[in-house]
C-alpha angles and dihedrals in degrees: 000000000000116000106192124065092241091053090050091052091047089054092051091048091047092052092050092048091048091057092048093046091049090055092050091046091051092051090047093051092048094052092046091048091052091051094046092050091053092048095048090047089054093237104147096180092051091046091050089050093049096043099076092053092047091047091051092049092048091051092048091049089052091048090052091047094246088120126024118246091248093052091049092050092048093050093049091047094050093047091050091051092047092051091048090054092057113101 
């Protein structure tokens, strides 16, 4: 347990941030899962419909430092390529 007042405050802040980050991460995973399911099923129209939401969630996660900028860019690039390969 923290002893100093600043350490106690840091613990409270950390717990609040953890809850917020978990929510963002859950939303991100849900949107990516929806897009991946559409891609693996070969449904181009569903993938194109799910991509903007997934892209927005990836960008928001990067902005909130849940993902790094490079990871976000790589994910978006790979999803774009996968959608383009669908016939």
